[in-house]
C-alpha positions in Angstrom: 124.3 65.1 -58.3 122.1 66.4 -55.6 119.1 69.0 -56.8 117.8 71.7 -54.6 114.3 70.8 -54.1 111.5 72.1 -51.7 108.0 71.2 -50.5 105.5 73.4 -52.7 102.2 71.6 -51.3 101.1 69.0 -48.7 98.3 66.7 -48.9 96.8 64.8 -45.9 94.5 61.8 -46.7 93.1 59.2 -44.3 94.4 55.9 -44.9 93.8 52.2 -43.4 96.6 50.5 -41.2 97.0 47.0 -41.9 95.3 45.2 -39.0 93.3 46.6 -35.6 94.2 48.6 -32.8 93.7 46.2 -29.6 93.1 47.4 -26.3 96.0 45.4 -24.7 94.7 45.7 -21.0 91.0 44.6 -21.7 92.4 41.5 -23.3 95.1 40.8 -20.8 92.1 41.0 -18.2 90.4 38.1 -19.9 88.0 40.0 -22.5 85.8 37.0 -24.2 85.7 36.8 -28.1 83.3 36.7 -30.6 85.2 35.3 -33.9 87.5 38.4 -34.4 85.4 40.5 -32.2 86.6 40.8 -28.4 83.4 41.4 -26.3 83.2 43.7 -23.3 84.1 47.4 -22.7 87.7 49.0 -23.4 89.9 49.8 -20.6 92.5 51.6 -22.0 91.5 55.6 -22.6 90.9 56.3 -26.3 89.3 53.5 -27.4 85.9 53.2 -28.1 85.8 49.3 -28.1 88.6 46.5 -27.4 89.2 46.1 -31.2 88.9 49.0 -33.7 90.4 48.8 -37.4 93.7 50.7 -37.5 93.7 54.1 -39.0 96.7 55.8 -40.5 97.3 59.1 -42.3 98.8 59.5 -45.8 101.1 62.3 -46.0 101.8 63.6 -49.6 104.6 66.1 -50.1 104.3 67.6 -53.6 107.9 69.0 -54.6 109.3 71.7 -56.5 110.0 69.6 -59.6 106.4 68.0 -59.8 107.4 64.8 -58.1 105.4 63.3 -55.2 106.6 61.8 -52.4 104.8 59.7 -49.7 104.8 58.5 -45.7 102.3 57.2 -43.7 101.9 58.4 -40.1 101.0 55.4 -38.0 100.9 53.9 -34.6 101.2 50.3 -32.8 98.4 48.0 -32.7 98.6 48.0 -28.7 98.4 51.8 -28.3 98.2 53.9 -25.0 100.1 51.2 -22.9 103.9 50.7 -21.6 104.4 54.5 -22.2 103.2 54.6 -25.8 100.9 57.3 -27.6 97.2 57.0 -27.4 95.1 55.0 -30.2 95.3 57.3 -33.5 92.2 58.8 -35.2 93.0 60.1 -38.6 90.5 62.9 -38.9 92.0 64.2 -35.7 95.5 64.1 -36.7 95.1 65.4 -40.0 93.1 68.3 -38.4 96.3 68.8 -36.0 98.8 68.5 -38.9 96.8 71.1 -41.3 96.8 73.6 -38.5 100.1 73.3 -36.8 102.7 71.7 -39.4 101.8 72.0 -43.1 102.3 75.7 -43.2 106.0 75.3 -42.1 106.5 72.6 -44.4 105.9 74.9 -47.5 109.3 75.9 -49.1 111.0 73.4 -46.6 114.3 72.3 -48.5 114.5 68.5 -48.7 117.7 67.6 -50.1 119.3 66.6 -47.0 117.1 64.4 -45.1 118.3 65.0 -41.5 118.2 68.5 -41.6 114.8 68.5 -43.1 113.6 66.1 -40.6 114.8 68.4 -37.6 112.8 71.3 -39.2 109.8 68.9 -39.3 110.2 67.9 -35.8 110.3 71.4 -34.3 106.7 71.9 -36.0 105.2 68.6 -34.3 106.3 69.4 -30.7 103.2 69.8 -29.3 100.8 67.2 -31.2 99.3 64.7 -28.8 100.3 62.0 -31.7 103.8 63.7 -32.2 105.4 60.4 -32.8 103.0 59.4 -35.3 103.4 62.5 -37.2 107.1 62.5 -37.1 107.1 58.9 -38.3 105.0 59.9 -41.5 106.9 63.1 -42.2 110.0 61.2 -42.0 109.3 58.7 -44.2 108.2 61.1 -46.9 111.2 63.4 -46.5 113.5 60.5 -46.8 111.8 59.6 -49.9 112.3 63.1 -50.9 116.3 63.2 -50.2 116.6 60.4 -52.4 114.6 61.9 -55.3 116.8 64.9 -54.6 120.2 62.9 -55.0 118.8 61.4 -58.2 119.0 57.8 -57.4 115.9 57.3 -55.5 117.2 54.7 -53.1 116.4 55.4 -49.2 118.7 53.2 -47.9 121.7 55.0 -49.7 120.8 58.2 -48.6 120.8 57.0 -45.0 124.2 55.1 -45.5 125.6 58.7 -47.0 124.1 60.9 -44.2 125.2 58.7 -41.4 128.6 57.8 -42.9 128.0 54.2 -43.2 130.1 51.8 -45.3 129.7 48.7 -47.2 127.4 47.2 -49.6 123.5 46.8 -49.0 122.5 43.5 -47.9 119.2 41.6 -47.4 118.4 40.9 -43.8 116.5 37.9 -42.5 112.7 38.2 -42.9 110.8 37.7 -39.5 107.0 36.7 -40.5 104.4 36.9 -37.9 101.4 34.3 -37.9 98.8 36.3 -36.0 96.2 33.9 -34.5 96.3 31.2 -37.4 99.2 29.8 -35.7 99.4 26.6 -37.5 98.6 26.9 -41.4 100.5 30.2 -41.3 103.4 28.2 -39.9 103.1 25.9 -42.9 103.3 28.9 -45.5 106.4 30.3 -43.4 108.0 27.0 -44.2 107.3 26.4 -47.6 108.2 29.9 -48.7 111.6 29.7 -46.6 110.9 32.4 -44.1 114.3 32.8 -42.1 112.7 33.9 -38.8 109.2 32.4 -37.8 106.5 32.4 -36.6 106.0 35.1 -33.9 103.0 33.2 -32.4 101.0 36.0 -30.7 100.9 34.0 -27.7 99.3 36.9 -25.8 97.1 35.1 -23.2 97.5 32.8 -20.2 95.4 30.3 -22.3 97.9 30.0 -24.9 100.8 29.0 -22.8 98.7 26.4 -20.4 99.3 25.4 -16.7 103.1 25.7 -16.3 103.5 26.5 -19.7 102.7 23.2 -21.2 100.8 24.5 -24.0 103.4 26.8 -25.2 106.0 24.2 -24.8 103.6 21.9 -27.1 103.4 24.6 -29.6 107.5 25.1 -29.8 107.7 21.8 -30.3 105.0 21.2 -33.1 106.9 24.4 -34.9 110.1 22.7 -34.5 108.9 19.3 -36.3 107.0 21.0 -38.6 110.1 22.8 -40.0 112.1 19.5 -40.3 108.9 17.7 -41.8 108.3 20.6 -44.5 111.4 22.3 -44.6 113.8 22.2 -47.7 117.1 20.6 -47.3 119.3 22.6 -45.0 116.8 25.0 -43.9 117.4 26.1 -40.4 114.9 29.1 -39.4 115.2 31.0 -36.1 112.3 30.3 -34.1 110.9 33.6 -32.4 108.4 33.6 -30.4 106.6 37.0 -28.9 104.8 35.7 -25.6 103.6 39.2 -24.5 105.1 38.7 -20.8 103.0 35.6 -20.2 105.9 33.4 -19.6 106.1 35.7 -16.4 102.5 35.1 -16.0 102.7 31.3 -16.1 105.5 31.4 -13.7 103.9 33.3 -11.2 106.2 36.4 -11.6 109.2 34.1 -10.4 112.1 34.9 -12.6 113.7 31.5 -11.5 110.6 29.5 -12.6 110.6 31.7 -15.8 114.1 30.7 -16.7 113.5 27.0 -16.2 110.3 27.3 -18.5 112.5 29.0 -20.9 115.0 26.1 -20.8 111.9 23.7 -21.5 111.1 25.8 -24.6 114.6 25.3 -25.8 114.7 21.5 -25.5 111.4 21.7 -27.3 112.9 23.7 -30.0 115.0 20.7 -31.0 118.0 22.5 -31.9 116.9 25.3 -33.9 117.8 28.7 -32.4 115.4 30.2 -29.8 114.5 33.6 -29.2 111.8 34.8 -26.8 110.6 38.3 -27.0 109.0 39.9 -24.1 109.1 36.8 -21.5 108.6 39.0 -18.6 106.2 42.0 -18.3 107.0 45.1 -16.0 105.1 48.4 -14.8 108.1 50.4 -15.4 111.1 50.5 -17.8 113.2 50.3 -14.8 111.4 47.2 -13.6 111.4 45.8 -17.2 115.4 46.3 -17.7 115.8 44.8 -14.2 113.6 41.8 -14.9 115.1 40.8 -18.1 118.7 41.4 -17.2 118.2 39.2 -14.0 116.6 36.6 -16.5 119.5 36.7 -18.9 121.9 35.9 -16.1 119.6 33.2 -14.9 119.8 31.6 -18.1 123.4 31.9 -18.7 123.8 30.2 -15.0 121.9 27.3 -16.3 124.0 27.4 -20.0 121.2 28.1 -21.9 121.3 29.8 -25.5 117.9 31.1 -25.4 117.9 34.8 -26.8 116.0 37.2 -25.1 114.1 40.3 -27.1 113.1 43.3 -25.4 110.1 45.0 -26.9 107.8 46.5 -23.9 109.4 49.9 -22.6 111.9 50.0 -25.3 110.0 52.7 -26.8 112.8 55.5 -27.9 116.3 56.2 -28.3 116.8 56.9 -24.5 114.9 53.5 -23.2 116.7 51.4 -25.9 120.0 52.7 -24.5 119.4 52.0 -21.2 118.2 48.2 -22.2 121.9 48.0 -23.9 123.6 49.5 -20.7 122.1 47.0 -18.6 122.7 44.1 -20.5 119.1 43.4 -20.5 118.5 41.9 -23.9 120.1 40.0 -26.9 118.0 41.6 -29.4 115.8 44.6 -29.1 112.5 45.0 -31.2 112.9 48.9 -32.7 109.4 49.4 -32.8 109.4 52.2 -35.3 106.0 54.0 -35.1 107.1 54.2 -31.2 110.6 55.9 -32.0 108.9 58.4 -34.2 111.4 59.9 -37.0 113.1 57.2 -39.1 116.1 59.1 -37.8 115.8 58.1 -34.5 115.0 54.3 -35.7 118.6 54.7 -37.1 120.2 56.1 -34.2 118.9 53.5 -32.0 119.8 50.5 -34.5 123.4 51.7 -34.5 123.6 52.2 -30.9 122.4 48.6 -30.4 125.1 47.4 -33.2 127.8 49.1 -31.5 126.8 47.6 -28.1 126.7 44.0 -29.5 122.7 43.7 -29.3 121.1 42.3 -32.2 118.7 44.7 -34.1 115.0 43.3 -34.8 113.6 46.0 -37.0 110.2 45.9 -36.2 107.2 47.8 -36.2 103.5 46.8 -35.8 101.2 44.8 -37.8 98.9 48.4 -37.9 101.0 49.8 -40.0 100.8 50.5 -44.0 102.9 49.5 -47.1 104.2 52.8 -47.2 105.8 52.4 -43.9 106.8 49.0 -44.1 108.9 50.0 -47.5 110.5 52.8 -45.8 111.5 50.7 -42.8 112.6 47.9 -45.2 115.4 50.5 -46.6 116.9 51.5 -42.6 116.9 47.9 -42.2 119.2 47.2 -45.2 121.3 50.2 -44.6 121.9 49.5 -40.6 122.3 45.9 -41.4 119.6 44.8 -39.1 119.5 41.7 -37.8 116.2 40.8 -39.0 113.3 42.8 -40.3 109.9 42.4 -39.7 107.5 41.3 -42.7 104.7 44.0 -42.2 101.9 45.2 -42.4 98.8 42.7 -41.5 98.7 39.3 -39.7 98.9 37.3 -42.6 102.0 35.8 -44.1 101.5 36.3 -48.1 101.3 40.0 -48.5 103.7 41.6 -45.6 106.4 38.9 -47.1 105.9 40.3 -50.5 105.9 43.8 -49.8 109.4 43.6 -47.8 111.0 40.7 -49.8 110.0 42.5 -53.0 111.3 45.9 -51.8 114.6 44.2 -51.0 115.0 42.6 -54.2 114.3 45.8 -56.0 116.8 47.7 -54.0 119.4 45.2 -54.3 119.2 45.1 -58.0 119.1 49.1 -58.2 122.3 49.1 -56.0 124.1 46.5 -58.2 122.9 48.4 -61.5 123.7 51.7 -60.3 127.2 51.1 -58.9 126.6 49.9 -55.4 127.5 53.3 -53.3 125.5 56.7 -52.6 125.8 59.2 -55.3 127.3 56.8 -57.9 
């Protein structure tokens, strides 16, 4: 039974993100390090330093029945590049939301998520951080619609409003190591993570001449899985290389394909996924490069799976990658898409195109946004879901896995279908 509820009041609270905002251009240009701090001046507009603490804005909607629902406006770690919004400053976004958006939210009906979300997006059109605002507002509105439906399960609301059939499932979890590329891999293996390790391969020094160091690292991860893993444990090996395979290959796609084949051999029979192997300066160039790379791999009989990331920032971008056959999987970086409704649409489009769905995001998000995205992943049947926020293993794995466990328990206890 759905109740007619509306927004009575809105609170905007500055919040911490799970990691840092990093100036990717400065890092790729060779910025030095002093511990966790990067040295030198930032390159990307909006940054005061190359590395700054991640910020977010918690949006609290006080509903007409006294309930409170929350969503967190957030942006990605590498803001301001590849078509993304600039680095977010919480105080500035709060001021903009208070002036341009909050008055229009008061009295907004929240019993239908998509309708309320469309109305909210109409209020954010002029904001410099529109996608971040839409992201946080949509999380809160999704929670409100689930509350209005009396079941409180956002995944059910998504399935109901998009007409999706089937029970909820637990997608495999994809964990990221951050810069602790060895001990965190051990954690992942000992905890049975299904997709690992991310690796944060973001500089040429981590790839080595001709890719030798990356090849060695892939082999080490595969060997460690065999050594520490429980019987029958066969995780997918997924490495995010930030375009560095292309750098190691001097921009030559044939050489890049050869390096990927070497990495496949180093993976010792484990399924291998490589995210963002080649970097380009535009969406068109990125799509062309990845599509060509997939053709070259197919010609060599390689089973390496290519994951698109950069320049796949919105539904139209992701549609272009799908049409061109430019990826085996696409990382749907949730803050970049803005509203969670866009994430659902993008995920379903990938699924209909035979492209895997990496329901991703960023280490710079929050626990609130991670839980909301977990419901999207369960509702759409994602190929894998990112453990977030932060660059550790324990905390993000706990947040995402526990949310899935609780949701599946409620799904079973309440009858396994929306409205039951």
